[in-house]
MDTraj code that builds the backbone (N, CA, C; nanometers):
import mdtraj as md
import numpy as np

residues = "MET ASN PRO PHE ASP LYS ILE SER SER LEU ALA THR SER GLY MET ARG ALA GLN ALA GLN ARG LEU GLU VAL VAL SER GLU ASN ILE ALA ASN LYS ASP THR HIS GLY TYR GLN ARG LYS MET VAL ALA PHE GLU ASN VAL PHE ASP ARG ASP GLN GLY VAL ASN LYS VAL GLU ILE SER ASP THR PHE MET ASP LYS THR PRO GLY GLU ARG VAL PHE ASP PRO SER ASN PRO PHE ALA ASP GLU ASN GLY TYR VAL VAL MET SER ASN VAL ASN MET MET THR GLU PHE ALA ASP ALA ARG GLU ALA THR ARG SER TYR ASP ALA GLY LEU GLU VAL PHE ARG GLN ALA ARG ASP MET TYR SER SER LEU LEU ASP ILE LEU LYS SER".split()
xyz = np.array([
    [-2.7587, 0.5460, 1.0784],
    [-2.6859, 0.4629, 0.9908],
    [-2.6591, 0.3561, 1.0866],
    [-2.7000, 0.2314, 1.0309],
    [-2.6994, 0.0999, 1.1111],
    [-2.5709, 0.0273, 1.1117],
    [-2.5214, -0.0329, 1.1920],
    [-2.3919, -0.0936, 1.1886],
    [-2.3180, -0.1723, 1.0808],
    [-2.4273, -0.2057, 1.0166],
    [-2.3975, -0.3232, 0.8839],
    [-2.3506, -0.2169, 0.7641],
    [-2.4450, -0.0660, 0.7689],
    [-2.4129, 0.0184, 0.6709],
    [-2.2833, 0.0720, 0.7154],
    [-2.2305, 0.1103, 0.8220],
    [-2.1076, 0.1379, 0.8476],
    [-1.9843, 0.0393, 0.8226],
    [-1.9906, -0.0665, 0.8440],
    [-1.8902, -0.1582, 0.7923],
    [-1.9050, -0.1598, 0.6425],
    [-2.0114, -0.1595, 0.5861],
    [-2.0112, -0.1613, 0.4245],
    [-1.9255, -0.0417, 0.3673],
    [-1.9745, 0.0725, 0.4367],
    [-1.9208, 0.2034, 0.4023],
    [-1.7671, 0.1956, 0.4182],
    [-1.7234, 0.1390, 0.5419],
    [-1.5851, 0.1477, 0.5707],
    [-1.4752, 0.0277, 0.4528],
    [-1.5515, -0.0767, 0.4343],
    [-1.5181, -0.1568, 0.3438],
    [-1.4967, -0.1262, 0.1886],
    [-1.5910, -0.0690, 0.1612],
    [-1.6001, 0.0147, 0.0190],
    [-1.4909, 0.1101, 0.0051],
    [-1.4880, 0.2139, 0.1225],
    [-1.3761, 0.2894, 0.0877],
    [-1.2485, 0.2288, 0.0834],
    [-1.2205, 0.1344, 0.1429],
    [-1.0810, 0.0833, 0.1118],
    [-1.0727, 0.0003, -0.0050],
    [-1.1625, -0.0585, -0.0470],
    [-1.1657, -0.1226, -0.1874],
    [-1.1636, -0.0067, -0.3029],
    [-1.2093, 0.1106, -0.2784],
    [-1.1983, 0.2246, -0.3913],
    [-1.0636, 0.2725, -0.3728],
    [-0.9974, 0.2879, -0.2513],
    [-0.8583, 0.3327, -0.2455],
    [-0.7433, 0.2212, -0.2894],
    [-0.7782, 0.0926, -0.2917],
    [-0.7034, -0.0012, -0.3302],
    [-0.7057, 0.0151, -0.5091],
    [-0.8448, 0.0276, -0.5392],
    [-0.8632, 0.0251, -0.7005],
    [-0.7783, 0.1476, -0.7362],
    [-0.7586, 0.2629, -0.6608],
    [-0.6907, 0.3484, -0.7032],
    [-0.5611, 0.3216, -0.7429],
    [-0.5144, 0.2515, -0.6219],
    [-0.3475, 0.2335, -0.6157],
    [-0.3443, 0.1266, -0.7410],
    [-0.4189, 0.0388, -0.7857],
    [-0.4114, -0.0388, -0.8782],
    [-0.3722, 0.0132, -1.0146],
    [-0.4779, 0.1507, -1.0341],
    [-0.4515, 0.2024, -1.1606],
    [-0.3207, 0.2903, -1.1659],
    [-0.2468, 0.3313, -1.0541],
    [-0.1471, 0.3765, -1.0299],
    [-0.0347, 0.3050, -1.0805],
    [-0.0691, 0.1770, -1.0174],
    [0.0464, 0.0610, -1.0321],
    [0.0611, 0.0270, -1.2083],
    [-0.0710, 0.0369, -1.2680],
    [-0.1020, -0.0045, -1.4022],
    [-0.0235, 0.0981, -1.4761],
    [-0.0447, 0.2181, -1.4671],
    [0.0211, 0.3343, -1.5229],
    [0.1865, 0.3319, -1.5004],
    [0.2074, 0.2783, -1.4100],
    [0.3851, 0.2483, -1.3974],
    [0.4280, 0.1658, -1.4900],
    [0.3588, 0.0509, -1.4726],
    [0.3981, -0.0785, -1.5526],
    [0.3799, -0.0202, -1.7148],
    [0.3083, 0.0416, -1.7703],
    [0.2704, 0.0841, -1.8663],
    [0.3921, 0.1946, -1.9533],
    [0.4454, 0.2625, -1.8437],
    [0.5252, 0.3500, -1.8843],
    [0.6848, 0.3085, -1.8508],
    [0.6865, 0.1628, -1.8090],
    [0.8189, 0.1406, -1.7800],
    [0.9532, 0.1404, -1.8802],
    [0.9082, 0.1424, -2.0035],
    [0.9833, 0.1816, -2.1170],
    [0.9718, 0.3244, -2.1815],
    [0.9179, 0.4107, -2.1072],
    [0.8996, 0.5659, -2.1570],
    [1.0625, 0.6468, -2.0955],
    [1.1128, 0.6604, -2.1631],
    [1.2395, 0.7737, -2.1222],
    [1.2377, 0.8755, -2.0197],
    [1.2905, 0.8616, -1.9004],
    [1.2712, 0.9646, -1.7966],
    [1.1267, 0.9651, -1.7218],
    [1.0504, 0.8780, -1.7473],
    [0.9155, 0.8425, -1.6657],
    [0.9856, 0.8311, -1.4958],
    [0.8850, 0.9175, -1.4106],
    [0.9182, 0.8710, -1.2891],
    [0.7961, 0.8009, -1.2248],
    [0.8257, 0.7273, -1.1611],
    [0.7090, 0.6099, -1.1106],
    [0.6238, 0.7014, -0.9939],
    [0.5089, 0.6540, -0.9810],
    [0.4368, 0.7406, -0.9277],
    [0.3709, 0.6324, -0.7873],
    [0.3600, 0.6825, -0.6593],
    [0.3278, 0.6357, -0.5682],
    [0.2378, 0.7160, -0.4936],
    [0.1341, 0.6587, -0.4109],
    [0.0207, 0.6742, -0.3345],
    [0.0428, 0.6728, -0.2050],
    [-0.0034, 0.7882, -0.1179],
    [-0.0232, 0.7747, 0.0468],
    [-0.1725, 0.7752, 0.0801],
    [-0.1723, 0.7083, 0.1352],
    [-0.3429, 0.6905, 0.2021],
    [-0.3451, 0.7410, 0.3419],
    [-0.4692, 0.7619, 0.3861],
    [-0.4921, 0.8308, 0.4834],
    [-0.6420, 0.8003, 0.5512],
    [-0.6628, 0.8201, 0.6990],
    [-0.7701, 0.7838, 0.7289],
    [-0.8718, 0.9148, 0.7675],
    [-0.9726, 0.9433, 0.7324],
    [-1.0761, 1.0336, 0.7221],
    [-1.2150, 0.9911, 0.7678],
    [-1.2256, 1.0749, 0.8897],
    [-1.3567, 1.0643, 0.9540],
    [-1.4568, 1.1397, 0.8641],
    [-1.5637, 1.0294, 0.8439],
    [-1.6831, 1.0908, 0.7784],
    [-1.7855, 1.0985, 0.9023],
    [-1.7863, 1.2744, 0.9056],
    [-1.9145, 1.2785, 1.0035],
    [-2.0482, 1.2482, 0.9859],
    [-2.1037, 1.2270, 0.8680],
    [-2.2413, 1.2196, 0.8464],
    [-2.2745, 1.0610, 0.8701],
    [-2.1395, 0.9400, 0.8479],
    [-2.1863, 0.8465, 0.8622],
    [-2.1177, 0.7827, 0.9894],
    [-2.0250, 0.8847, 1.0798],
    [-1.9799, 0.8292, 1.1819],
    [-1.8608, 0.7187, 1.1672],
    [-1.8252, 0.6999, 1.0734],
    [-1.6929, 0.6148, 1.0710],
    [-1.5822, 0.6649, 0.9987],
    [-1.4498, 0.6131, 0.9940],
    [-1.3407, 0.6429, 0.9703],
    [-1.3418, 0.5491, 0.8057],
    [-1.2629, 0.6629, 0.7183],
    [-1.2833, 0.5838, 0.6096],
    [-1.1092, 0.6032, 0.5259],
    [-1.0780, 0.5060, 0.4527],
    [-0.9428, 0.5250, 0.4100],
    [-0.9694, 0.5881, 0.2382],
    [-0.8819, 0.6853, 0.2195],
    [-0.8738, 0.7747, 0.1190],
    [-0.7285, 0.7874, 0.0603],
    [-0.7201, 0.7970, -0.0530],
    [-0.5835, 0.8199, -0.1015],
    [-0.5512, 0.9530, -0.1096],
    [-0.4546, 1.0223, -0.0071],
    [-0.4428, 1.1387, 0.0401],
    [-0.3696, 1.2314, -0.0737],
    [-0.2440, 1.1453, -0.1354],
    [-0.1808, 1.2007, -0.2263],
    [-0.0980, 1.1340, -0.3283],
    [-0.0747, 1.1631, -0.4466],
    [0.0214, 1.0713, -0.5438],
    [0.1100, 1.1709, -0.5553],
    [0.2118, 1.0921, -0.5595],
    [0.3692, 1.1583, -0.5587],
    [0.4747, 1.0863, -0.6738],
    [0.5549, 1.1373, -0.6876],
    [0.6826, 1.0861, -0.7770],
    [0.7611, 1.0405, -0.6775],
    [0.8315, 0.9273, -0.7499],
    [0.9094, 0.8615, -0.6721],
    [1.0695, 0.9339, -0.7137],
    [1.1427, 0.9989, -0.6607],
    [1.2405, 1.0632, -0.6881],
    [1.3896, 0.9919, -0.6968],
    [1.3803, 0.8321, -0.6950],
    [1.5034, 0.7709, -0.7232],
    [1.5118, 0.8198, -0.8931],
    [1.6558, 0.8346, -0.9185],
    [1.6779, 0.8564, -1.0486],
    [1.6729, 0.7459, -1.1333],
    [1.6371, 0.7643, -1.2694],
    [1.6613, 0.6223, -1.3696],
    [1.7891, 0.5830, -1.3751],
    [1.8077, 0.4693, -1.4538],
    [1.9409, 0.4379, -1.5094],
    [1.9687, 0.4980, -1.6533],
    [2.0898, 0.5662, -1.6360],
    [2.1366, 0.6164, -1.7308],
    [2.1908, 0.5125, -1.8584],
    [2.1715, 0.5023, -1.9661],
    [2.2399, 0.4269, -2.0536],
    [2.2856, 0.5126, -2.1614],
    [2.4200, 0.4511, -2.2147],
    [2.4855, 0.5016, -2.3111],
    [2.4336, 0.4747, -2.4440],
    [2.3769, 0.5645, -2.5056],
    [2.2927, 0.5520, -2.6431],
    [2.3047, 0.6695, -2.7204],
    [2.4213, 0.6999, -2.7685],
    [2.4188, 0.8484, -2.8507],
    [2.3375, 0.8633, -2.9647],
    [2.2908, 0.7700, -3.0297],
    [2.2067, 0.7514, -3.1222],
    [2.0598, 0.7956, -3.1187],
    [1.9942, 0.7710, -2.9939],
    [1.8651, 0.7921, -2.9408],
    [1.8260, 0.9230, -2.9337],
    [1.7263, 0.9683, -3.0141],
    [1.6815, 1.1324, -2.9900],
    [1.6753, 1.1762, -2.8674],
    [1.6579, 1.1017, -2.7591],
    [1.6593, 1.1418, -2.6134],
    [1.7674, 1.1895, -2.5410],
    [1.8794, 1.1430, -2.5982],
    [2.0329, 1.1396, -2.5636],
    [2.0711, 1.2981, -2.5302],
    [2.1561, 1.2814, -2.3968],
    [2.1862, 1.4203, -2.3733],
    [2.3330, 1.4537, -2.4697],
    [2.4133, 1.5497, -2.4127],
    [2.4821, 1.5880, -2.5026],
    [2.6109, 1.5120, -2.4802],
    [2.6167, 1.4237, -2.3586],
    [2.7054, 1.3273, -2.3386],
    [2.6752, 1.1810, -2.4047],
    [2.5824, 1.1768, -2.4563],
    [2.5246, 1.0653, -2.5465],
    [2.4482, 0.9330, -2.4507],
    [2.4275, 1.0043, -2.3129],
    [2.3321, 0.9301, -2.2378],
    [2.1696, 0.9507, -2.2548],
    [2.0969, 0.8533, -2.2017],
    [1.9619, 0.8533, -2.2231],
    [1.9201, 0.8254, -2.0712],
    [1.8419, 0.8739, -2.0034],
    [1.7775, 0.8612, -1.8594],
    [1.6389, 0.7496, -1.8951],
    [1.6321, 0.6569, -1.8301],
    [1.5392, 0.5567, -1.8635],
    [1.4455, 0.5610, -1.7111],
    [1.3420, 0.5033, -1.7295],
    [1.2193, 0.5125, -1.6255],
    [1.3177, 0.4729, -1.5100],
    [1.2561, 0.4948, -1.3523],
    [1.2950, 0.4446, -1.2489],
    [1.1964, 0.3598, -1.2087],
    [1.0842, 0.2746, -1.2947],
    [1.0142, 0.1959, -1.2755],
    [1.0628, 0.0507, -1.2566],
    [1.0516, -0.0038, -1.1422],
    [1.1178, -0.1696, -1.1278],
    [0.9993, -0.2581, -1.1198],
    [0.9825, -0.3382, -1.2234],
    [0.8646, -0.4480, -1.2369],
    [0.8538, -0.5215, -1.1048],
    [0.9423, -0.5673, -1.0180],
    [0.9315, -0.6552, -0.9438],
    [0.8380, -0.5755, -0.8353],
    [0.8934, -0.4634, -0.8019],
    [0.8318, -0.3553, -0.7015],
    [0.6968, -0.3335, -0.7369],
    [0.6469, -0.3390, -0.8769],
    [0.5273, -0.2948, -0.9215],
    [0.4291, -0.3966, -0.9065],
    [0.5049, -0.5192, -0.9362],
    [0.3998, -0.6473, -0.9249],
    [0.3761, -0.6776, -0.7742],
    [0.4822, -0.6413, -0.6834],
    [0.4494, -0.6497, -0.5435],
    [0.3392, -0.5594, -0.4845],
    [0.3595, -0.4481, -0.5449],
    [0.2524, -0.3607, -0.5115],
    [0.1031, -0.3657, -0.5445],
    [0.1214, -0.4457, -0.6756],
    [-0.0188, -0.4727, -0.7558],
    [-0.0821, -0.6336, -0.6565],
    [0.0175, -0.6706, -0.5925],
    [-0.0419, -0.7892, -0.5359],
    [-0.0855, -0.7698, -0.4115],
    [-0.0241, -0.6543, -0.3278],
    [-0.0825, -0.6226, -0.2097],
    [-0.1879, -0.5272, -0.2236],
    [-0.2050, -0.4680, -0.3143],
    [-0.3358, -0.4178, -0.3464],
    [-0.4588, -0.4609, -0.3670],
    [-0.4075, -0.5818, -0.4515],
    [-0.5257, -0.6750, -0.4697],
    [-0.5639, -0.7912, -0.3734],
    [-0.4769, -0.7987, -0.2830],
    [-0.5167, -0.8639, -0.1376],
    [-0.5793, -0.7984, -0.0846],
    [-0.5260, -0.6236, -0.0543],
    [-0.6253, -0.5544, 0.0382],
    [-0.7676, -0.5527, -0.0121],
    [-0.7811, -0.5293, -0.1587],
    [-0.9064, -0.4858, -0.2160],
    [-0.9772, -0.6451, -0.1775],
    [-0.9354, -0.7807, -0.1858],
    [-1.0339, -0.9048, -0.1547],
    [-1.0560, -0.8627, -0.0260],
    [-1.0089, -0.8331, 0.0650],
    [-0.9937, -0.8475, 0.2350],
    [-1.1070, -0.7528, 0.2173],
    [-1.1023, -0.6413, 0.1864],
    [-1.2374, -0.5223, 0.1511],
    [-1.3557, -0.6090, 0.1116],
    [-1.3732, -0.6778, 0.0406],
    [-1.4564, -0.7401, -0.0613],
    [-1.5167, -0.8507, 0.0643],
    [-1.4203, -0.9364, 0.1096],
    [-1.5021, -1.0258, 0.2196],
    [-1.5488, -0.9728, 0.3315],
    [-1.4984, -0.8554, 0.3719],
    [-1.5784, -0.7541, 0.4807],
    [-1.7105, -0.7397, 0.4610],
    [-1.6883, -0.6669, 0.3221],
    [-1.8307, -0.6383, 0.2533],
    [-1.9281, -0.7407, 0.2517],
    [-1.8629, -0.8735, 0.1929],
    [-1.9981, -0.9866, 0.2177],
    [-2.0305, -1.0522, 0.3393],
    [-1.9417, -1.0469, 0.4258],
    [-1.9723, -1.0990, 0.5751],
    [-2.0876, -0.9931, 0.6062],
    [-2.0521, -0.8634, 0.6073],
    [-2.1690, -0.7551, 0.6700],
    [-2.2925, -0.7739, 0.6023],
    [-2.3043, -0.8094, 0.4508],
    [-2.3992, -0.8255, 0.3869],
    [-2.4643, -0.9508, 0.4579],
    [-2.4048, -1.0775, 0.4499],
    [-2.4725, -1.2324, 0.4964],
    [-2.4895, -1.1901, 0.6591],
    [-2.4562, -1.1400, 0.7349],
    [-2.4849, -1.1168, 0.8685],
    [-2.6181, -1.0180, 0.8784],
    [-2.6232, -0.9163, 0.7724],
    [-2.7419, -0.8050, 0.7515],
    [-2.8505, -0.9362, 0.7110],
    [-2.8282, -1.0072, 0.6499],
    [-2.9310, -1.0893, 0.5733],
    [-3.0112, -1.1901, 0.6814],
    [-2.8811, -1.2628, 0.7269],
    [-2.9217, -1.3391, 0.8544],
    [-3.0169, -1.2798, 0.9547],
    [-2.9822, -1.1844, 0.9877],
    [-3.0537, -1.0754, 1.0967],
    [-3.2014, -1.0710, 1.0380],
    [-3.2052, -1.0422, 0.9180],
    [-3.3481, -0.9899, 0.8559],
    [-3.4264, -1.1435, 0.8635],
    [-3.3569, -1.2546, 0.8222],
    [-3.4418, -1.3833, 0.8389],
    [-3.4884, -1.3987, 0.9720],
    [-3.3791, -1.3818, 1.0642],
    [-3.4219, -1.4239, 1.2137],
    [-3.5542, -1.3429, 1.2090],
    [-3.5569, -1.2179, 1.1976],
    [-3.6658, -1.1129, 1.2358],
    [-3.7813, -1.1720, 1.1694],
    [-3.7920, -1.2189, 1.0502],
    [-3.9142, -1.2736, 0.9801],
    [-3.9863, -1.3877, 1.0393],
    [-3.8784, -1.4732, 1.1005],
    [-3.9562, -1.5849, 1.1563],
    [-4.0251, -1.5774, 1.3012],
])
top = md.Topology()
chain = top.add_chain()
for i, resn in enumerate(residues, 1):
    res = top.add_residue(resn, chain, resSeq=i)
    for name in ("N", "CA", "C"):
        top.add_atom(name, md.element.get_by_symbol(name[0]), res)
traj = md.Trajectory(xyz[None], top)
């Protein structure tokens, strides 16, 4: 595998991991008003791909944020406990927007690496043709 393919493979793995992260953030935002919903988070890891000889980024785990949701007194709510409290989701919109922005920027950085590798490879081919 040539160096340009390795760079492209690495950039693509990072972009894929950030896209999965954005899916989790989107799910959290969609469930912000779901009673008792636990925010999901992801953990990344470096994985060595022996076939290609490169380290790749992957999501190693998706797990729940154990922070308790806010308890709201609403005895008329069908989800209220015996004391009249409803547990809301633990999703914080500011945190989700920050995670989404970071994931988007990381994705864009990977895309720029991919573009640079493609442009360098194309320039090399042009040089070899002349």
